[in-house]
C-alpha positions as CSV (number, residue, x, y, z in Angstrom):
1,M,0.0,0.0,0.0
2,T,2.8,2.4,0.9
3,R,4.5,1.7,-2.4
4,Y,1.2,2.4,-4.2
5,R,0.8,5.7,-2.5
6,L,4.3,6.8,-3.3
7,G,3.8,5.9,-6.9
8,L,0.5,7.8,-7.0
9,A,2.1,10.8,-5.4
10,A,5.0,10.8,-7.9
11,S,2.6,10.5,-10.9
12,T,0.5,13.4,-9.5
13,A,3.7,15.6,-9.1
14,F,4.7,14.8,-12.7
15,L,1.3,15.9,-14.0
16,L,1.5,19.1,-12.0
17,L,5.0,20.0,-13.0
18,S,5.0,18.9,-16.6
19,P,4.8,22.2,-18.7
20,T,3.2,20.4,-21.6
21,L,0.4,18.9,-19.6
22,A,0.0,21.7,-17.1
23,S,-0.3,24.4,-19.8
24,A,-1.4,22.8,-23.0
25,A,-0.7,24.7,-26.2
26,P,-3.7,26.1,-28.1
27,D,-4.9,24.1,-31.1
28,V,-3.8,26.4,-34.0
29,V,-4.6,25.8,-37.7
30,V,-3.0,27.9,-40.5
31,S,-4.0,28.1,-44.1
32,I,-0.8,28.4,-46.2
33,K,2.9,27.7,-45.8
34,P,4.3,31.2,-45.6
35,V,1.8,32.2,-42.8
36,H,2.4,28.8,-41.1
37,S,6.1,29.5,-41.0
38,L,5.5,32.8,-39.2
39,V,3.1,31.2,-36.7
40,A,5.4,28.3,-36.1
41,S,8.2,30.8,-35.3
42,I,6.1,32.6,-32.8
43,M,5.0,29.3,-31.2
44,K,8.5,27.9,-30.7
45,G,8.7,26.3,-27.2
46,V,4.9,26.2,-26.8
47,G,3.5,24.0,-29.6
48,E,3.2,23.4,-33.3
49,P,0.4,24.7,-35.6
50,S,-1.3,22.5,-38.1
51,L,-1.2,23.4,-41.9
52,I,-4.0,23.1,-44.3
53,V,-2.4,23.6,-47.8
54,E,0.4,21.1,-47.6
55,G,3.1,20.1,-50.1
56,A,3.1,21.8,-53.5
57,A,-0.6,22.5,-53.5
58,S,-1.7,26.1,-54.2
59,P,-4.4,28.0,-52.3
60,H,-5.7,29.3,-55.6
61,T,-6.9,25.8,-56.7
62,Y,-7.2,24.0,-53.3
63,T,-10.1,21.8,-52.3
64,L,-10.6,21.3,-48.5
65,K,-10.1,17.7,-47.4
66,P,-12.0,15.9,-44.6
67,S,-8.9,15.9,-42.4
68,N,-8.7,19.7,-42.9
69,A,-12.3,20.1,-41.9
70,R,-11.8,18.0,-38.7
71,A,-8.7,20.2,-37.8
72,L,-10.8,23.3,-38.2
73,E,-13.6,22.0,-36.1
74,N,-11.1,21.4,-33.2
75,A,-9.2,24.6,-33.6
76,D,-8.9,27.3,-30.9
77,L,-7.4,29.7,-33.3
78,V,-7.2,29.9,-37.1
79,F,-4.9,32.1,-39.2
80,W,-5.5,32.9,-42.9
81,V,-4.7,35.8,-45.2
82,G,-8.3,36.3,-46.3
83,P,-10.9,35.2,-48.8
84,G,-9.2,37.0,-51.7
85,L,-6.5,34.3,-51.5
86,E,-7.9,31.2,-49.7
87,A,-11.5,31.4,-51.1
88,F,-12.0,27.7,-50.3
89,L,-11.9,28.5,-46.6
90,E,-14.6,31.1,-46.4
91,K,-17.6,28.9,-46.0
92,P,-15.9,26.5,-43.6
93,L,-14.8,29.3,-41.4
94,E,-18.3,30.7,-41.3
95,A,-19.5,27.4,-39.9
96,L,-16.9,27.2,-37.0
97,P,-18.1,27.4,-33.4
98,K,-18.3,31.0,-32.1
99,D,-15.6,30.3,-29.5
100,A,-13.0,29.7,-32.2
101,K,-10.9,32.7,-32.9
102,V,-10.4,33.5,-36.6
103,V,-7.6,35.9,-37.5
104,E,-7.7,37.4,-41.0
105,L,-4.1,38.6,-41.5
106,E,-4.9,41.0,-44.3
107,D,-6.4,43.1,-41.5
108,A,-3.2,43.3,-39.5
109,D,-2.1,46.8,-38.4
110,G,0.7,48.3,-40.4
111,L,0.4,46.4,-43.6
112,T,1.4,48.0,-46.9
113,K,-1.4,47.0,-49.4
114,L,-1.0,47.3,-53.2
115,P,-3.8,47.4,-55.7
116,F,-4.1,44.5,-58.1
117,R,-2.6,45.2,-61.6
118,E,-4.9,44.4,-64.5
119,G,-3.5,43.0,-67.7
120,G,-0.6,40.8,-68.4
121,A,2.0,43.2,-69.8
122,F,2.3,45.9,-67.1
123,E,5.7,47.5,-68.1
124,G,3.9,50.8,-68.3
125,H,3.7,50.9,-64.5
126,D,6.2,52.9,-62.6
127,H,9.4,50.9,-62.1
128,G,11.6,53.8,-61.3
129,E,11.8,53.5,-57.6
130,H,14.5,50.9,-57.2
131,A,16.1,49.8,-54.0
132,E,18.5,52.3,-52.5
133,E,21.7,51.7,-50.6
134,G,21.6,51.0,-46.9
135,G,18.6,48.7,-47.0
136,E,16.1,51.4,-47.9
137,H,13.7,50.1,-50.5
138,A,11.0,51.3,-52.9
139,H,7.5,51.7,-51.5
140,G,6.4,54.9,-53.2
141,E,3.5,53.2,-55.0
142,A,2.1,51.5,-52.0
143,E,-1.5,52.3,-51.1
144,E,-2.9,51.7,-47.7
145,H,-6.4,50.5,-48.2
146,G,-7.3,50.0,-44.6
147,H,-9.9,47.5,-43.7
148,D,-12.4,48.1,-46.5
149,H,-12.5,44.3,-47.2
150,A,-11.8,44.6,-50.9
151,H,-10.2,41.2,-50.9
152,E,-8.9,40.8,-54.4
153,D,-5.5,39.7,-55.6
154,G,-5.8,38.5,-59.1
155,H,-7.6,35.2,-58.9
156,D,-11.1,35.1,-60.4
157,H,-13.6,33.7,-57.9
158,G,-16.5,36.0,-58.8
159,A,-18.8,37.6,-56.2
160,E,-20.0,41.0,-55.1
161,K,-18.2,43.4,-52.9
162,A,-20.1,44.1,-49.7
163,A,-19.8,46.0,-46.4
164,A,-17.1,45.2,-43.9
165,S,-17.8,43.3,-40.7
166,G,-16.3,43.5,-37.3
167,G,-13.0,42.3,-35.7
168,H,-10.9,39.2,-36.1
169,D,-13.5,37.0,-34.2
170,D,-16.3,37.9,-36.6
171,H,-17.3,34.9,-38.6
172,A,-19.5,36.8,-41.0
173,H,-17.2,36.5,-44.0
174,G,-19.9,35.8,-46.5
175,D,-20.1,39.4,-47.8
176,H,-16.5,39.7,-48.8
177,A,-15.6,40.5,-52.4
178,H,-14.3,37.7,-54.5
179,D,-13.9,39.2,-57.9
180,E,-10.2,39.6,-57.5
181,H,-9.6,41.1,-60.9
182,E,-12.1,43.9,-60.3
183,H,-10.4,47.3,-60.7
184,G,-9.2,48.6,-57.4
185,G,-8.8,45.2,-55.7
186,I,-6.0,44.3,-53.3
187,D,-3.0,42.0,-54.2
188,M,-3.1,39.4,-51.5
189,H,0.5,38.1,-51.7
190,L,1.3,40.3,-48.7
191,W,4.1,38.2,-47.2
192,L,6.4,38.9,-50.1
193,D,7.3,42.3,-48.5
194,P,9.3,41.5,-45.3
195,T,7.8,44.6,-43.6
196,N,4.4,43.0,-44.1
197,A,5.6,39.7,-42.7
198,K,6.7,41.6,-39.6
199,A,3.2,43.3,-39.3
200,M,1.6,39.9,-39.7
201,A,3.9,38.3,-37.1
202,A,2.9,41.0,-34.6
203,D,-0.8,40.3,-35.2
204,I,0.0,36.6,-34.8
205,A,1.8,37.1,-31.5
206,K,-1.0,39.3,-30.2
207,S,-3.7,36.8,-31.1
208,L,-1.8,33.9,-29.6
209,A,-1.3,35.8,-26.4
210,E,-5.1,36.6,-26.2
211,V,-6.0,32.9,-26.6
212,D,-3.1,31.6,-24.4
213,P,-2.1,34.4,-21.9
214,S,0.0,32.0,-19.9
215,N,2.6,31.8,-22.7
216,K,2.5,35.5,-23.6
217,A,6.1,36.1,-22.6
218,T,7.3,33.3,-24.9
219,Y,5.3,34.6,-27.8
220,E,6.7,38.1,-27.4
221,A,10.2,36.9,-27.1
222,N,9.8,34.8,-30.2
223,L,8.4,37.8,-32.0
224,T,11.5,39.9,-31.1
225,A,13.8,37.2,-32.4
226,L,11.8,36.8,-35.6
227,N,11.8,40.5,-36.3
228,A,15.6,40.5,-36.1
229,E,15.8,37.6,-38.5
230,I,13.5,39.3,-41.0
231,D,15.5,42.5,-40.8
232,A,18.7,40.7,-41.6
233,L,17.0,38.8,-44.4
234,D,15.7,42.0,-45.9
235,A,19.1,43.6,-46.1
236,E,20.6,40.4,-47.5
237,I,18.1,40.2,-50.3
238,A,18.5,43.9,-51.2
239,A,22.2,43.5,-51.6
240,Q,21.9,40.3,-53.6
241,L,19.5,41.8,-56.1
242,K,21.2,45.2,-56.6
243,P,23.3,44.1,-59.6
244,V,20.2,43.0,-61.7
245,L,17.6,45.7,-60.9
246,E,17.5,47.0,-64.5
247,K,16.9,43.7,-66.2
248,P,13.2,43.1,-67.1
249,F,11.6,39.7,-66.7
250,I,8.2,37.9,-67.0
251,V,6.5,35.9,-64.3
252,F,3.9,33.1,-64.6
253,H,1.2,35.1,-62.7
254,D,1.4,38.5,-61.0
255,A,2.2,37.3,-57.5
256,Y,5.4,39.3,-57.0
257,Q,4.3,42.9,-56.8
258,Y,5.2,43.3,-53.1
259,F,8.7,41.8,-53.7
260,E,9.1,44.0,-56.7
261,K,8.2,47.2,-54.9
262,R,10.3,46.3,-51.9
263,Y,13.5,45.6,-53.8
264,G,13.0,47.5,-57.1
265,V,13.3,44.5,-59.5
266,R,11.7,45.0,-62.9
267,V,8.8,42.6,-63.5
268,A,7.5,43.4,-66.9
269,G,4.4,41.3,-67.1
270,S,2.7,37.9,-66.4
271,V,1.8,35.0,-68.6
272,T,-1.6,34.6,-67.0
273,V,-3.8,36.8,-64.8
274,S,-5.4,34.0,-62.9
275,P,-3.7,30.7,-62.1
276,E,-7.1,28.9,-62.4
277,T,-7.5,30.1,-66.0
278,M,-5.0,29.2,-68.6
279,P,-4.2,32.0,-71.1
280,G,-5.4,31.9,-74.6
281,A,-3.4,32.3,-77.8
282,E,-3.9,36.0,-78.0
283,R,-2.5,36.6,-74.5
284,L,0.5,34.3,-75.2
285,S,1.2,36.2,-78.4
286,A,1.1,39.5,-76.5
287,I,3.5,38.3,-73.9
288,H,5.8,36.8,-76.6
289,A,5.8,40.2,-78.3
290,K,6.5,42.0,-74.9
291,I,9.5,39.6,-74.3
292,E,11.0,40.5,-77.7
293,E,10.2,44.3,-77.3
294,L,11.9,44.6,-73.9
295,G,14.6,42.0,-74.5
296,A,13.4,40.4,-71.3
297,A,16.2,38.3,-69.8
298,C,14.0,35.7,-68.1
299,V,10.6,34.1,-67.9
300,F,9.8,32.4,-64.6
301,A,7.5,29.4,-64.2
302,E,6.0,28.2,-60.9
303,P,6.2,24.6,-59.6
304,Q,2.4,24.3,-59.1
305,F,1.4,25.2,-62.6
306,E,1.9,24.2,-66.2
307,P,5.5,24.8,-67.2
308,K,4.9,24.2,-71.0
309,L,3.5,27.7,-71.3
310,I,6.9,29.2,-70.5
311,G,8.3,27.4,-73.5
312,V,5.6,28.8,-75.7
313,V,6.2,32.4,-74.9
314,T,10.0,32.2,-75.0
315,E,10.2,30.3,-78.3
316,G,12.4,32.2,-80.7
317,T,13.5,34.7,-78.1
318,E,16.8,34.9,-76.1
319,A,14.9,34.9,-72.8
320,K,16.0,32.2,-70.4
321,S,13.7,30.4,-68.0
322,G,13.7,29.9,-64.3
323,V,11.3,28.9,-61.5
324,L,9.8,31.1,-58.7
325,D,7.9,29.6,-55.8
326,P,6.0,32.4,-54.0
327,E,4.1,30.1,-51.6
328,G,6.9,27.7,-50.7
329,G,5.3,24.7,-52.3
330,A,8.6,22.9,-52.8
331,L,9.8,23.6,-49.3
332,E,9.3,21.8,-46.0
333,A,6.8,23.5,-43.8
334,G,8.1,25.0,-40.5
335,P,9.7,28.0,-38.9
336,A,12.6,28.2,-41.5
337,L,10.4,28.2,-44.5
338,Y,9.8,32.0,-44.8
339,G,13.4,32.8,-44.9
340,Q,14.1,30.0,-47.4
341,L,11.2,31.1,-49.6
342,M,12.4,34.7,-49.8
343,R,16.1,33.7,-50.3
344,N,15.0,31.3,-53.1
345,L,13.1,34.0,-54.9
346,A,16.2,36.3,-54.7
347,T,18.6,33.6,-55.8
348,S,16.4,32.5,-58.7
349,M,16.1,36.0,-60.0
350,S,19.7,37.0,-59.6
351,T,21.0,33.7,-61.1
352,C,18.8,33.8,-64.2
353,L,19.1,37.6,-64.7
354,S,22.9,37.4,-64.4
355,Q,23.3,35.0,-67.3
């Protein structure tokens, strides 16, 4: 009996002292890899978030799986960019229990938001504000659109624009705009500007602390460390791209505007407006003509989409081809992904444009 009581006392002490069991991490679900990386960085030492869009899948064409639906049903906290990017999540998030906190990161304070560019050949837009020495970058064209819920980034989902709803916990997302090519819409690839990544990370840390106040100090310390990492990354990329700023190139779809404005690279056009809709012969012909007209050095494919189109538009030109992965589809999910994603973009651009 004495031995039993001693064993029971030891087990009870273990349960009380174990940090994992005594203060369980919140159940956190994240939509896409770049955001998941930021959340995982903030949650270091506390827990690991779940990811919905895994592998090389794209949020532009993703269909929710039963396992994703179960993860959402059990979530204490869900992070996504917004319906202009992850339209497949809008209705499932509306159906979540009211006690689940949903954080729409396009509403984070301090974001630079850029309007969607219409058309495939947009060389006529101002590319004059290139990156300057000392890590200062071009943001002159940025427009702060506030929280007006015009959630468009260039992916045609078709719906009507409606009035904004309340804060992050408000599940009434059904009235959001989905016609992402509508004039005046917002480009949703926000994370491709490191200053936006820092703004999103701050909102992530704040939201985690609200749901899990016992770990607030850890979240805040992780945010400080992450900000320092992103600042160093930003300066590194600016220096790497400086030699190739004047060389124009074509991308598969217009996902790089934030990267372009931050560092001053010269994106001259996109093969397709919407990743869900393949371009027709007329558009391919126009892009081919633009490549020849500008002497574009490179045309970049994306791993998630049809690479043969790149060969079509570069045929008979001197343009070389490369691959850009704006969502980290080819990378392993986790805290390191964001830095790898941004460095890979810079390396792919500098390598191809230097040839």
